[in-house]
N, C-alpha and C positions, 0 to 999 in steps of 0.2 A: 383680922375679923372678915368673914363673908357678907357680903351685902347687896341684896337685891334692890334694884331701883325700878319699879315699873313706872312708865312713861319718861323713859330716859332719852327721848328724842326733842322732847319738848324744851322750852326756854328753862323752866325751872329743873326738869330731869337733868338736862345739861351741866348746870350749876351743880347740881348734887353729885353727878358722876365725877367732875373734877375736882370738887372738894373731897371726897372720899378717897379718890386715887391719890391726891396731894398728901392726904394722912397717911397713906402706905396701906390702905384696905384693900382687898380683892373685890371687885364688883363686878356684878352680872347686872347689864343693861339690859331690860326688856322694852322692846320697841316695835312698833307694827312694822317700821321700816327703818332699822338701823343705820342705814346710809347716809339718813338725814343727820346723823349725831356728828359725823367729821371729826370724831375722837378716836385716838389710837394710843394704848399705853400697854405695857406689858402685864399689868395686874388686871386688864379689862376683859371681859368676855361678853359679847353681845349676845342677845336671845329674840330671834324674832317672831312674835306671837303678838295677838291680840290678847290684852288683859281680861277680856269677856269670855275667854278659852280656857274653862276650867282644867282641860287635862295639860295643856301648855303652862298654865299657871303653875300647877303640882309640880311639872317637871323643871320648871325655874326655880321654885323654892327648896326643890332637894339640896343639901347641904349648906343653906344660909344660916348666919347666925341673925340677921336681922332684915326686915323689909322695909322699904321707903316708897310711899306712893306719893308719885308726883303726875298724877292724872287730871286733866282739867279741859276747861272750854277753850278753844282757842279765840272763840268770840267774845271781846270784851264785855263785860255787864254793863247795862245801858239803864237808864232810869224810863220808867214807863212812859211814854209820851202825854197818854191821857189818863190820868189816875181818876178814879170816882172817889169824889169827896163825899163824906157821910150826909152833907147837908143837901147834896142834890137826888139823895134816894128818898122818894116817898110821896 
């Protein structure tokens, strides 16, 4: 199976690339900076592009059987330090 992994240079994307390769799939890893991946495999193709670039994304989609999106925010989610309580409004 040909799988495109969008966001392949991130932590989650890297895990997905390794798992797909281990399962014998042909993987196209789309990342803004593929050099950050530090992965090499005979069935791995890297594709340098921003996921927001429609033309580049269409090119990466060519010949794929499946797409996995691993885009995320590098900043951990945090609790709002000053939430407004319903009792304080009014």
